[in-house]
C-alpha positions in Angstrom: 9.5 -15.4 -14.6 10.4 -19.0 -13.9 12.1 -20.5 -17.0 12.8 -17.1 -18.6 16.1 -16.6 -20.2 15.7 -13.2 -21.9 14.9 -9.9 -20.1 14.2 -6.3 -20.8 13.9 -3.5 -18.3 12.0 -0.4 -19.3 12.1 2.8 -17.2 9.3 5.2 -18.0 10.5 8.8 -18.3 9.1 11.3 -15.8 6.5 9.0 -14.3 3.4 10.9 -13.6 4.3 13.7 -15.9 3.2 11.5 -18.8 -0.4 11.2 -17.3 -2.7 14.0 -18.4 -5.0 15.5 -15.8 -8.6 15.6 -17.2 -9.6 19.2 -17.8 -12.4 19.2 -15.2 -9.9 18.2 -12.5 -7.2 20.7 -13.3 -8.6 23.3 -11.0 -7.9 21.0 -8.1 -4.1 21.1 -8.9 -3.9 24.9 -8.8 -0.9 26.6 -7.1 0.0 30.2 -6.7 3.3 31.9 -7.5 4.3 35.5 -7.1 3.2 36.0 -10.8 -0.1 34.1 -11.2 -2.1 31.0 -10.4 -1.3 27.9 -12.5 -3.0 24.5 -13.0 -1.2 21.3 -13.8 -1.9 19.8 -17.2 0.0 16.6 -16.4 0.0 14.8 -13.1 2.4 16.4 -10.6 4.8 14.5 -8.4 3.9 14.6 -4.7 0.1 15.0 -5.2 -1.9 12.8 -2.8 -3.5 9.9 -4.7 -1.2 9.9 -7.7 0.7 6.7 -6.8 -2.6 4.9 -6.6 -3.9 6.4 -9.8 -0.7 5.6 -11.6 -0.7 2.0 -10.3 -4.2 1.4 -11.5 -3.3 2.7 -14.9 -0.3 0.3 -15.0 -2.4 -2.6 -13.9 -5.1 -1.8 -16.4 -2.5 -1.8 -19.2 -0.3 -4.7 -18.2 -2.0 -7.2 -15.9 -3.4 -9.1 -18.9 0.1 -10.2 -19.9 1.9 -13.1 -18.2 5.4 -12.0 -19.5 5.6 -8.6 -17.7 6.1 -7.3 -14.2 5.4 -3.7 -13.4 6.1 -1.5 -10.4 5.3 2.2 -10.7 7.4 3.3 -13.7 9.6 0.2 -13.9 8.7 -2.5 -16.4 10.4 -5.9 -16.7 9.6 -8.1 -19.7 10.7 -11.7 -19.5 10.7 -14.5 -22.0 11.9 -18.1 -22.5 13.5 -17.4 -25.9 14.6 -14.4 -28.0 11.9 -15.0 -30.6 9.3 -14.9 -27.9 10.9 -11.8 -26.4 10.8 -9.9 -29.6 7.0 -10.6 -29.8 6.5 -9.7 -26.2 8.4 -6.4 -26.6 6.4 -5.6 -29.7 3.2 -6.0 -27.7 4.5 -3.9 -24.8 5.8 -1.2 -27.1 2.4 -1.1 -28.9 0.7 -0.5 -25.5 3.2 2.2 -24.5 2.8 3.9 -27.9 -1.0 3.8 -27.8 -1.0 5.3 -24.3 1.7 7.9 -25.2 4.0 6.6 -22.5 7.7 7.0 -23.2 10.8 5.3 -21.9 14.1 6.8 -20.8 16.5 4.9 -23.1 19.5 5.6 -20.9 17.9 3.6 -18.0 16.6 0.7 -20.2 18.2 -2.7 -21.0 16.9 -4.7 -23.9 17.2 -8.5 -24.6 19.8 -9.2 -21.8 20.4 -12.4 -19.9 20.0 -10.7 -16.5 18.5 -7.5 -15.2 18.5 -5.5 -12.0 14.8 -4.9 -11.0 13.6 -3.5 -7.7 16.7 -4.3 -5.8 17.0 -7.9 -7.2 18.9 -9.4 -10.0 16.7 -11.6 -12.2 18.3 -14.2 -14.6 17.7 -17.7 -15.9 19.0 -18.8 -12.5 16.2 -17.1 -10.7 15.8 -14.2 -8.4 18.8 -13.0 -6.4 19.7 -10.1 -4.2 21.4 -7.2 -6.1 24.9 -7.3 -4.8 25.2 -3.5 -4.7 22.3 -3.5 -2.2 24.1 -6.1 -0.1 27.2 -3.9 0.0 25.0 -0.9 1.0 23.6 -3.0 3.9 27.1 -4.2 4.9 28.4 -0.6 4.9 25.5 0.7 7.0 26.9 2.4 10.1 26.3 0.7 13.5 23.0 1.7 15.0 23.3 4.1 18.0 19.6 4.4 18.9 16.4 2.4 18.9 15.3 4.4 15.8 18.6 3.5 14.0 17.9 -0.2 14.8 14.4 0.1 13.4 15.7 1.8 10.3 18.3 -0.9 9.7 15.8 -3.8 10.3 13.4 -2.1 7.9 16.1 -1.9 5.2 17.2 -5.5 5.8 13.7 -6.9 5.9 13.3 -6.1 2.2 15.6 -9.1 1.7 14.1 -11.3 4.4 13.2 -14.1 2.0 16.9 -14.6 1.4 17.8 -14.7 5.1 17.0 -17.9 6.9 15.2 -17.4 10.2 15.2 -13.6 9.7 12.4 -13.1 12.2 14.5 -14.8 14.9 17.5 -12.7 14.0 15.7 -9.4 14.5 13.6 -10.4 17.4 14.0 -7.9 20.3 
């Protein structure tokens, strides 16, 4: 991402529901209601193993490109110029179309100079903490128990690379 000036964030709609379950495996997704027994045709949310299967699919599709970062159903395309960006988006859109993966337009941002991605703001100036997340941490209620402290440290540790001597600060 270093040196990039143009960004696009693509949010894939309905995540796993875009991934077909192969016919021979559908019987393993069966569930019963008061009316009948049904099998999933698309991958259901909450099924063990789906995050790994989805991640492998995303890696297979996008790891060959050095202008894209993917986490689950979030895709960030980054380029040094708008001309490059248009070409990069064309490639990514061709991949999505070929795989019949569709985006949720309301959660996408195209050709912008900064983008919020995975709790960070990415721009030509680099990677920064998303300020809305900082506010959420600042508004966190004071821990009352050991479990509360552990929850807070877990939340704050996501941003440890931005906090000098973080390990010393959270040491028991």
